[in-house]
C-alpha positions, 0 to 999 in steps of 0.5 A, spaced: 385 704 249 379 708 251 377 709 258 370 707 261 364 712 259 362 715 265 354 716 267 350 719 272 343 718 273 338 721 278 330 719 278 325 720 283 318 717 283 311 717 286 307 710 286 299 710 288 295 704 289 288 705 288 282 703 293 280 696 293 286 694 288 282 697 282 289 699 279 295 703 280 298 710 278 306 711 277 309 718 276 317 718 275 322 724 273 329 722 271 336 726 269 341 722 265 348 724 263 353 720 259 360 723 258 367 721 255 362 718 249 366 715 243 365 718 237 368 719 230 375 723 229 373 729 225 379 729 222 380 721 220 372 719 220 375 712 220 378 712 227 374 713 233 376 718 239 373 719 246 370 725 248 363 728 248 357 729 252 350 727 252 344 728 257 337 726 257 331 729 262 324 726 262 318 724 265 313 718 265 306 716 267 303 709 267 297 707 270 293 701 270 285 700 272 280 694 273 274 697 270 270 691 273 272 683 273 273 682 266 275 689 263 282 692 265 285 698 262 293 700 262 297 705 259 303 709 259 306 716 256 313 719 256 316 725 254 324 725 254 328 731 252 335 728 249 341 732 247 348 732 245 352 737 250 358 736 247 359 733 240 363 734 234 361 730 227 364 729 220 370 731 217 369 738 218 368 737 225 361 740 225 358 742 232 352 738 234 351 741 241 344 742 243 341 737 237 337 731 239 340 724 237 338 721 231 332 716 232 330 718 239 323 721 239 321 726 244 314 722 246 312 715 246 305 712 249 302 705 249 294 704 251 292 697 252 285 694 254 284 687 256 277 683 256 277 676 260 272 671 260 274 664 263 280 662 260 280 666 254 282 674 254 282 678 248 287 685 248 287 691 243 293 696 244 295 702 241 303 704 240 305 711 239 312 714 237 313 721 236 317 724 230 324 723 230 330 726 227 334 722 222 341 725 223 344 728 228 344 735 225 337 735 226 335 737 218 331 731 216 325 728 220 322 721 221 314 722 221 310 720 228 306 713 227 301 710 231 300 702 230 294 697 233 296 690 235 291 685 238 292 678 242 287 673 243 290 668 249 287 662 251 290 659 258 289 651 257 291 650 264 295 653 270 302 651 266 300 652 259 297 658 255 297 659 247 297 666 244 295 669 237 298 675 236 297 680 230 301 686 230 300 692 225 293 690 225 291 695 220 297 694 215 300 701 216 306 703 212 311 707 217 318 708 218 321 705 225 328 708 224 333 711 219 341 710 217 342 715 212 338 722 211 334 719 206 334 712 207 329 709 212 327 702 215 320 701 213 316 697 219 314 690 217 306 690 215 301 686 218 303 679 221 300 674 225 304 669 230 302 663 235 306 663 241 306 658 247 308 659 254 309 653 259 311 654 266 315 649 270 
């Protein structure tokens, strides 16, 4: 018996190709608003009601640069300001207006370097996620983390490639999200995977 959530999005961007096809730069800014979102009924938490509004504004910068024929570097960084504009939560109907939604970081970033020799390519990357709140009241916080990954790729032919992927290279212990104030979901430790890609 709910109507559709309504959304409005505006985005403006700028993209620049570097001379001699050495790379590119992209800058984008966005503004997103959602209204009539479905939330829990403050008086009857087991039921859902329609109401509330949330918004996010942010910027993202991404770049790719070919240092030479073998080495390429690319990365991106983003900042977002997300908040509830209208939102009541829990049996007391606590007002969360102005609070950041749970598990939403303000900053994220990625940086990768790729080195190719013939049919072989090695890649080393860093993933960064800023601190996040573990509840909508913004009283408990998950710490930020930076994780390294590595990939070794072999192009066996024009249609077949094998990749050895090592995630969380340093075996770092960190939390990716939470579902209660004091209960965090811990990310997997170091893992190794062999993947195949086949084109038809």
